[in-house]
C-alpha positions in Angstrom: -13.0 -12.5 -16.2 -11.4 -9.3 -17.2 -7.6 -8.8 -17.2 -6.0 -6.9 -14.3 -2.9 -5.0 -13.8 0.1 -6.8 -12.3 1.2 -5.7 -8.9 4.5 -4.3 -10.3 2.6 -2.2 -12.8 0.1 -0.9 -10.2 3.0 0.0 -7.7 4.9 1.7 -10.5 1.8 3.8 -11.5 1.2 4.7 -7.9 4.7 5.9 -7.4 4.7 8.0 -10.6 1.4 9.6 -9.7 2.5 10.4 -6.2 5.7 12.0 -7.5 3.7 14.0 -10.2 1.5 15.4 -7.4 4.5 16.5 -5.3 4.5 13.7 -2.8 7.1 11.0 -2.0 6.8 7.3 -2.5 9.2 4.5 -2.0 9.1 0.7 -2.3 10.1 -0.6 1.2 9.9 -4.2 0.1 9.5 -5.6 -3.4 7.0 -8.5 -3.8 5.9 -10.8 -6.5 5.8 -8.8 -9.7 2.6 -10.5 -11.0 0.3 -11.1 -8.1 1.9 -10.0 -4.9 -0.3 -8.4 -2.3 0.2 -4.6 -1.8 0.5 -3.0 1.6 0.7 0.8 1.9 2.3 2.8 4.7 0.3 6.0 4.5 2.0 9.2 5.7 1.2 12.9 5.6 4.1 15.2 6.1 6.2 12.4 7.6 3.5 11.3 10.1 1.9 7.9 9.9 -1.8 8.1 9.2 -2.7 4.4 8.5 -1.7 1.1 6.9 -3.8 -0.1 4.0 -3.8 -3.4 2.1 -5.4 -4.1 -1.2 -7.8 -7.0 -0.8 -10.2 -8.9 -3.0 -13.7 -8.5 -1.6 -16.5 -11.0 -1.6 -18.2 -9.1 -4.4 -15.2 -9.8 -6.7 -13.8 -6.2 -6.7 -10.6 -4.9 -5.0 -10.5 -2.3 -2.3 -8.1 -0.9 0.3 -8.8 -2.1 3.8 -7.3 -0.6 7.0 -4.9 -3.1 8.6 -2.2 -3.1 11.3 -1.6 -1.2 14.5 -3.1 2.3 15.0 -1.2 5.2 13.6 -0.3 6.4 17.1 1.4 3.1 18.0 5.1 3.3 19.0 7.5 2.9 16.0 9.0 -0.3 17.3 5.5 -1.9 17.4 4.8 -0.9 13.9 8.2 -2.0 12.7 7.7 -5.4 14.4 4.2 -5.8 12.8 5.6 -5.0 9.3 8.4 -7.5 9.8 6.0 -10.2 10.8 3.7 -9.4 7.9 6.6 -9.7 5.5 7.8 -13.0 7.0 4.3 -14.5 6.6 4.1 -13.3 3.0 7.4 -12.9 1.2 5.6 -11.9 -2.0 4.1 -8.8 -0.3 4.9 -5.3 -1.6 5.3 -2.7 1.0 5.1 0.8 -0.3 5.3 4.0 1.6 3.3 7.0 0.4 3.8 10.5 1.8 1.1 12.7 0.3 -2.1 14.2 1.8 -5.0 11.7 1.9 -2.9 8.8 0.6 -5.7 6.4 1.1 -8.0 8.2 -1.3 -5.1 8.8 -3.7 -4.3 5.0 -3.8 -7.9 4.1 -4.6 -8.1 6.7 -7.4 -4.9 5.4 -8.9 -5.8 1.7 -8.8 -9.5 2.2 -9.7 -10.4 0.5 -6.4 -12.8 1.8 -3.9 
């Protein structure tokens, strides 16, 4: 088994890369530094495009899967979903990215597909 980056390292690298490319990124909720799951709130010009979560796939590699309510859901519904997700997993990182094509950007930064 090959070593992998900690969650804190991956989140830090993602935030730095987004900033270097002219986007904005913020940690909404800090999770377990070593192995916390990572949930992305993907925005483009302030508008929600999707929620993505980094998951371990059956093949043994990581990838970003679409999760949560649709992007056009009312804000109170998405806020409630995020709060429930965080209550179920207090080790969860929630990171907001505001950059064009945030989903692809996250995959490139983490080396996931």
